C-alpha positions in Angstrom: 10.3 -7.6 -22.4 6.6 -6.6 -22.4 6.1 -8.0 -19.0 8.9 -5.8 -17.6 7.7 -2.7 -19.4 4.2 -2.8 -17.9 4.8 -3.9 -14.3 4.8 -1.4 -11.4 8.4 -2.0 -10.5 9.6 1.6 -10.3 9.2 3.5 -7.1 8.4 7.2 -7.6 9.7 9.9 -5.2 8.8 13.5 -5.2 11.6 16.1 -5.4 12.0 15.9 -1.6 12.7 12.2 -2.0 9.5 11.1 -0.4 7.8 8.0 -1.9 4.5 8.8 -3.5 3.6 6.1 -6.0 4.8 3.2 -8.2 4.9 3.1 -12.0 6.0 1.1 -15.0 9.3 1.3 -17.0 7.1 2.3 -20.0 5.9 5.4 -18.2 9.0 6.3 -16.4 11.3 6.2 -19.5 9.1 8.8 -21.1 9.3 11.0 -18.0 13.1 10.6 -17.8 13.5 11.5 -21.5 11.6 14.8 -21.0 13.5 15.6 -17.7 10.3 15.2 -15.7 12.0 12.5 -13.7 15.6 11.6 -12.8 16.7 8.0 -12.3 18.6 7.0 -9.2 21.8 5.0 -9.8 21.6 2.9 -6.7 24.7 1.5 -5.1 23.2 0.2 -1.8 21.2 2.3 0.6 24.0 4.7 1.4 24.9 5.7 -2.2 22.1 6.8 -4.5 23.1 9.2 -7.3 20.6 11.2 -9.5 21.4 10.5 -13.1 20.1 12.4 -16.2 18.5 10.6 -19.1 21.6 10.9 -21.3 23.8 9.5 -18.5 21.3 6.8 -17.8 21.5 5.5 -21.3 25.2 5.0 -20.9 25.0 3.1 -17.6 26.2 -0.5 -17.7 23.6 -3.2 -17.1 24.7 -5.2 -14.0 23.9 -8.7 -13.1 21.2 -7.7 -10.7 19.5 -5.2 -13.1 16.4 -5.6 -15.2 16.9 -4.2 -18.7 15.1 -3.7 -22.0 16.5 -4.0 -25.5 16.5 -0.8 -27.6 18.1 0.4 -30.8 20.9 1.6 -28.6 21.3 -1.8 -27.0 20.2 -2.9 -23.5 19.0 -0.1 -21.2 18.9 -0.6 -17.4 15.4 -0.3 -15.8 15.5 2.1 -12.9 14.2 0.9 -9.5 13.7 4.4 -8.1 13.1 7.8 -9.8 12.7 11.3 -8.5 10.2 13.7 -10.0 11.9 17.0 -10.7 8.9 19.3 -10.4 6.5 17.7 -7.9 7.0 18.3 -4.2 3.7 17.2 -2.6 2.7 13.9 -0.9 -0.8 13.0 -2.1 -3.3 12.0 0.6 -5.3 8.8 0.3 -8.0 7.1 2.3 -7.6 3.3 3.1 -9.7 1.0 1.1 -12.4 -0.8 3.0 -11.2 -4.3 3.9 -10.7 -6.6 6.9 -7.1 -5.4 7.0 -8.2 -1.8 7.0 -10.6 -2.4 9.8 -7.9 -4.2 11.8 -5.7 -1.2 11.6 -8.5 1.3 12.3 -9.6 -0.6 15.4 -6.1 -1.2 16.7 -6.4 -4.9 16.2 -9.0 -5.0 19.0 -12.4 -6.7 19.0 -14.9 -3.9 19.4 -17.1 -5.9 21.6 -14.7 -7.7 24.0 -11.6 -5.5 23.8 -9.5 -8.6 23.1 -6.4 -8.1 20.9 -6.8 -10.2 17.8 -4.5 -11.3 15.0 -5.9 -10.7 11.6 -6.9 -14.4 11.3 -8.9 -14.2 14.5 -10.9 -11.2 13.3 -14.0 -10.8 11.2 -15.9 -7.9 9.7 -19.0 -7.4 11.8 -21.9 -5.4 10.4 -23.3 -3.5 13.4 -26.7 -3.3 11.6 -26.7 -6.7 9.9 -26.8 -6.8 6.1 -30.0 -8.9 6.3 -31.6 -5.9 7.8 -30.3 -3.3 5.4 -26.9 -2.6 7.0 -24.3 -1.3 4.6 -20.8 -2.7 4.1 -19.1 0.5 5.0 -16.6 2.1 7.5 -19.5 3.6 9.4 -21.4 0.3 9.9 -18.6 -2.2 10.3 -16.2 -3.1 13.1 -13.5 -5.6 13.9 -15.0 -8.5 15.8 -13.7 -11.8 17.3 -15.0 -14.6 15.0 -16.8 -16.4 17.9 -18.5 -13.2 19.1 -19.5 -12.5 15.5 -21.0 -15.9 15.1 -23.0 -15.5 18.3 -24.3 -12.1 17.3 -25.5 -13.5 14.0 -28.1 -11.2 12.4 -28.9 -9.3 15.5 -28.0 -5.8 16.5 -25.4 -5.4 19.4 -28.2 -4.5 21.8 -30.3 -7.5 20.8 -27.3 -9.8 21.3 -26.4 -8.3 24.7 -23.2 -6.7 23.3 -21.9 -3.1 23.7 -19.6 -1.4 21.2 -16.4 0.1 22.6 -16.6 2.9 20.1 -18.8 4.0 17.2 -17.4 3.0 13.8 -16.1 5.9 11.8 -14.5 6.5 8.4 -10.7 6.6 8.8 -8.9 9.8 8.0 -6.8 10.3 4.9 -3.1 9.4 5.2 0.0 10.2 3.1 0.2 8.0 0.0 3.6 6.7 1.2 1.8 4.5 3.7 -0.1 2.7 1.0 2.8 1.6 -1.1 3.6 -2.1 -0.9 6.9 -3.6 -2.0 5.1 -6.5 -3.7 8.2 -7.5 -5.7 10.6 -7.3 -2.8 12.9 -4.7 -4.4 15.6 -3.9 -1.9 16.2 -0.4 -3.2 12.7 0.7 -2.2 13.1 -0.2 1.5 14.9 3.0 2.6 12.0 5.1 1.3 9.0 3.1 2.7 7.6 3.1 6.2 8.1 0.0 8.3 5.0 -2.2 8.2 2.7 -1.5 11.1 1.3 -4.5 13.0 0.1 -7.7 11.4 0.7 -7.9 7.7 -1.6 -10.8 6.9 -4.3 -10.1 4.4 -7.0 -12.7 5.0 -10.4 -11.3 4.1 -12.8 -13.2 6.5 -16.3 -11.8 6.8 -19.5 -12.5 8.6 -22.6 -10.6 9.7 
């Protein structure tokens, strides 16, 4: 039961039904009990009914449901809840990573212009780390692995290469885009954007 209580297996929507976060059953039961959040009784993507805390406690636990034992008996764990008093979508900036660079640079090698899969790309430090270059959005670009190896610890000019565009910090984006359905919960899918591009997450890196 402890594992279920403290896993981020509940999708949180604002009161406009936009996905903004994930949380744990331990947190969400407290919110539901104080009317800060309402559980969705989900019957497939076309039928989702907001349910009060008192009504939630009376819901039957179905075969597909997770549940926890309480003094009242087994209580169903919600998969999706709606916040009753919050209507914003928080903004977030992508975390620096190879996957983040791949998305920022459109999956394109910033020296050759060749389209790359995530596995074919590397993080290239424009000013090499060995010469004081930072591992940052402003000093790193997506590069073909072979080009990156040839460049080694030289600057683009020294290696006879030309950047297609200067590396910049990506803009903030709605938090919805950063939610990943790591547990494959079907009820979440209607609220999440479709994955963009390559979903691999290999973190290859070179100078």
